[in-house]
C-alpha positions as CSV (number, residue, x, y, z in Angstrom):
1,M,-0.5,0.1,0.1
2,T,0.9,3.9,-0.8
3,R,2.5,5.6,1.7
4,V,2.3,9.5,1.9
5,E,4.4,11.9,4.3
6,I,3.6,15.8,4.3
7,T,6.9,17.7,5.6
8,Y,5.4,21.5,6.4
9,C,7.1,23.8,8.2
10,V,6.0,25.4,12.2
11,P,6.9,28.6,11.9
12,C,5.6,29.6,9.0
13,G,1.8,28.0,9.7
14,H,2.0,25.3,7.2
15,L,0.0,23.6,9.5
16,D,-3.8,24.4,7.7
17,R,-1.8,23.4,4.6
18,A,-0.8,20.4,5.4
19,Q,-3.9,19.4,7.0
20,S,-6.2,20.1,3.8
21,L,-4.2,18.2,2.2
22,Q,-3.9,15.3,4.3
23,E,-7.9,15.2,4.3
24,R,-7.9,15.7,0.4
25,L,-5.9,12.6,-0.2
26,L,-7.7,11.1,2.4
27,S,-10.5,11.4,1.3
28,T,-9.8,10.7,-2.2
29,F,-8.1,7.6,-1.9
30,G,-9.4,6.3,1.1
31,R,-8.1,3.2,1.5
32,E,-6.0,2.9,-1.1
33,L,-3.7,5.0,1.1
34,E,-1.6,3.4,3.9
35,A,-0.9,6.4,5.7
36,V,-1.4,9.7,5.0
37,S,1.9,11.5,8.2
38,L,2.4,14.9,9.2
39,V,5.9,15.8,9.7
40,T,6.8,18.8,11.1
41,G,9.9,21.2,10.0
42,D,11.0,24.5,9.6
43,S,13.4,27.0,7.3
44,G,10.3,26.9,4.8
45,V,9.7,23.3,4.2
46,F,6.8,21.8,2.6
47,T,7.4,18.7,1.0
48,V,5.4,15.8,-0.1
49,H,6.9,12.3,-0.4
50,V,4.9,8.9,-1.7
51,D,6.6,5.7,-0.7
52,G,9.9,7.9,0.3
53,D,10.0,9.3,-3.2
54,L,9.9,12.8,-3.4
55,V,6.8,14.2,-5.5
56,F,6.7,17.5,-4.4
57,D,8.7,20.6,-2.8
58,K,7.9,24.3,-2.5
59,A,11.3,25.1,-3.0
60,D,10.8,23.8,-6.6
61,D,7.6,23.7,-7.5
62,E,4.0,26.4,-7.0
63,Y,1.7,25.0,-4.5
64,D,-1.2,23.1,-6.4
65,P,-3.2,20.6,-4.5
66,D,-4.5,19.4,-7.5
67,A,-1.3,18.7,-9.2
68,I,-0.5,17.1,-5.8
69,V,-3.3,14.9,-5.5
70,E,-3.3,13.9,-9.7
71,T,0.5,12.6,-8.7
72,V,-0.4,10.7,-6.3
73,R,-2.8,9.3,-8.0
74,G,-0.4,8.1,-10.3
75,R,1.7,6.5,-7.7
76,V,-1.3,4.9,-6.5
77,S,-2.7,3.7,-9.6
78,A,0.7,1.9,-10.2
79,A,0.8,0.2,-6.9
80,D,-1.8,-1.9,-7.3
């Protein structure tokens, strides 16, 4: 099963964004995901890893939850 890890910057106030993305992933994929974990960080971090592979980093890409969900969808489908 697929595991997603969202690392977010606590001092930057990214908790709401991380929780929103977590909820969206869980409501979209449900039991197809083993877990969607939130990991605290700092220094402006906001990253998403799927099964240990980096699929989004706000340092490199503009935050687009639709694009992140589609990327995760491709990984969930590949795991089936």
